[in-house]
C-alpha positions in Angstrom: 8.8 -48.1 19.9 11.9 -46.3 21.3 10.2 -43.0 20.8 7.2 -44.1 22.8 9.4 -45.3 25.7 11.4 -42.1 25.5 8.2 -40.0 25.8 6.9 -42.1 28.7 10.2 -41.6 30.6 10.2 -37.9 29.8 6.6 -37.5 31.2 7.5 -39.5 34.3 10.6 -37.3 34.9 8.5 -34.1 34.4 5.7 -35.3 36.8 8.3 -36.3 39.5 9.9 -32.9 39.2 6.6 -31.1 39.6 5.8 -33.1 42.7 9.2 -32.2 44.2 8.6 -28.5 43.4 5.2 -28.5 45.1 6.7 -30.0 48.2 9.4 -27.4 48.3 6.8 -24.6 47.7 4.8 -25.7 50.7 8.0 -25.8 52.8 9.0 -22.4 51.6 5.6 -20.7 52.4 5.5 -22.3 55.8 8.8 -20.6 56.6 7.4 -17.2 55.6 5.6 -16.9 59.0 9.1 -15.9 60.3 10.8 -14.0 57.5 13.9 -13.3 59.6 15.0 -17.0 59.3 16.9 -18.0 56.3 16.3 -21.3 54.5 18.3 -24.1 56.2 21.2 -25.5 54.4 19.5 -28.9 54.1 16.3 -27.4 52.6 16.4 -29.6 49.5 17.9 -32.8 51.1 14.7 -34.4 52.4 12.3 -34.2 49.5 11.0 -37.7 50.0 10.7 -37.6 53.8 7.1 -37.2 54.8 6.4 -36.6 58.5 2.9 -37.2 59.9 1.5 -34.7 62.4 -1.5 -35.0 64.7 -3.8 -32.0 64.6 -6.6 -31.6 67.2 -9.3 -29.3 66.0 -12.0 -28.0 68.3 -14.6 -25.3 68.4 -17.0 -24.4 65.6 -16.4 -27.5 63.3 -18.8 -30.3 62.6 -16.7 -33.1 63.9 -14.1 -32.0 66.4 -11.3 -34.4 67.1 -7.7 -35.4 66.3 -6.7 -36.0 62.7 -3.4 -37.4 61.3 -2.1 -35.6 58.2 1.2 -35.1 56.4 3.4 -32.3 57.6 3.0 -29.4 55.2 -0.8 -29.6 54.7 -3.0 -26.6 55.1 -5.3 -25.8 58.0 -8.2 -25.9 55.5 -7.3 -29.7 54.9 -7.9 -30.3 58.7 -11.1 -28.3 58.6 -12.3 -30.4 55.7 -11.5 -33.6 57.5 -13.5 -32.3 60.5 -16.5 -32.0 58.2 -16.2 -28.3 57.6 -17.3 -25.4 59.8 -20.6 -24.6 61.4 -22.6 -21.4 60.9 -21.3 -18.3 62.6 -17.6 -19.2 62.2 -15.2 -16.3 62.7 -13.1 -16.7 59.6 -11.1 -13.6 60.6 -9.7 -15.6 63.5 -8.3 -18.4 61.4 -5.9 -18.7 58.5 -7.1 -21.5 56.2 -3.7 -21.3 54.4 -1.7 -21.9 57.6 0.8 -24.7 56.8 0.8 -27.3 59.5 4.3 -28.4 60.4 4.0 -29.8 63.8 1.3 -31.5 66.0 -0.9 -28.7 67.3 -4.3 -27.9 68.6 -6.5 -25.5 66.7 -9.6 -23.8 68.0 -12.1 -22.5 65.4 -14.1 -19.7 67.1 -17.6 -18.4 66.6 -18.4 -14.8 65.7 -18.7 -12.5 68.7 -19.0 -8.8 69.0 -16.1 -6.6 70.0 -13.3 -9.2 69.7 -9.8 -8.2 70.6 -7.0 -8.7 68.1 -4.1 -10.4 69.8 -1.8 -9.1 67.0 -2.9 -5.5 67.3 -4.4 -4.8 70.7 -2.8 -2.4 73.1 -1.9 -3.3 76.7 -5.0 -1.7 78.0 -7.2 -3.6 75.5 -5.6 -6.9 76.4 -6.2 -6.2 80.1 -9.9 -6.2 79.5 -9.8 -9.9 78.8 -10.6 -12.2 81.7 -7.5 -13.4 83.7 -5.2 -11.1 81.7 -3.5 -8.4 83.8 -0.6 -6.0 83.1 2.1 -8.7 83.1 0.3 -11.1 80.8 -0.6 -8.2 78.5 3.0 -7.2 78.3 4.1 -10.8 77.6 1.5 -11.1 74.8 2.8 -7.9 73.2 6.5 -9.0 73.7 5.7 -12.3 72.0 4.1 -10.8 68.9 6.9 -8.2 68.6 10.0 -10.2 69.5 9.1 -13.6 68.2 6.4 -13.2 65.5 2.8 -12.2 65.2 0.3 -15.0 66.2 -0.6 -17.3 63.3 -3.4 -19.0 65.0 -5.3 -18.5 68.3 -4.0 -21.5 70.1 -0.5 -20.1 69.7 -1.4 -17.7 72.5 -0.7 -20.6 74.9 3.0 -20.4 74.0 3.2 -17.1 75.9 4.6 -17.7 79.4 1.8 -17.8 82.0 -1.0 -18.6 79.6 -2.2 -22.2 79.8 -5.4 -23.9 78.8 -7.5 -22.4 81.6 -6.7 -18.8 80.7 -7.0 -19.6 77.0 -10.4 -21.2 77.5 -11.5 -18.0 79.2 -10.5 -15.7 76.4 -10.7 -17.9 73.2 -14.2 -16.6 72.2 -13.2 -13.0 72.9 -10.1 -12.8 70.7 -9.2 -12.8 67.0 -5.9 -12.6 65.1 
């Protein structure tokens, strides 16, 4: 009887440890989007803290809307909650393994010809986008070089001077 109890306790400890490792792995990979940052000193302190985030997903998905998930989930989890993608989805413009850490809005675009990569385009290529002139093109390039490459299309709105109206004008014309 003591052996059985010992085995059960051992299995419980192993399973708990594996769950903690998976949480840390998700946190670790989410921080790889900016490799310059080091792991914070409290990295292992909050294993049991689960934060919920609201993710609004629009565009080429079956059921656009706002979904509540745990921080650390993948973009693919949000897409699945939205019923999946529709035909003609531009999978080059989204990263299904993007780890969601904060409440954000994600736009899933359709395939279009001659899309411009916001992570690779020159100033002149960016200027061909509607409402994007020299100054905004320079800011886009500065953001991707000085801060980090864009991880998702909606992140373009973090560039000073680009709001929802400009983003709505260019979202079907750009890719990562």
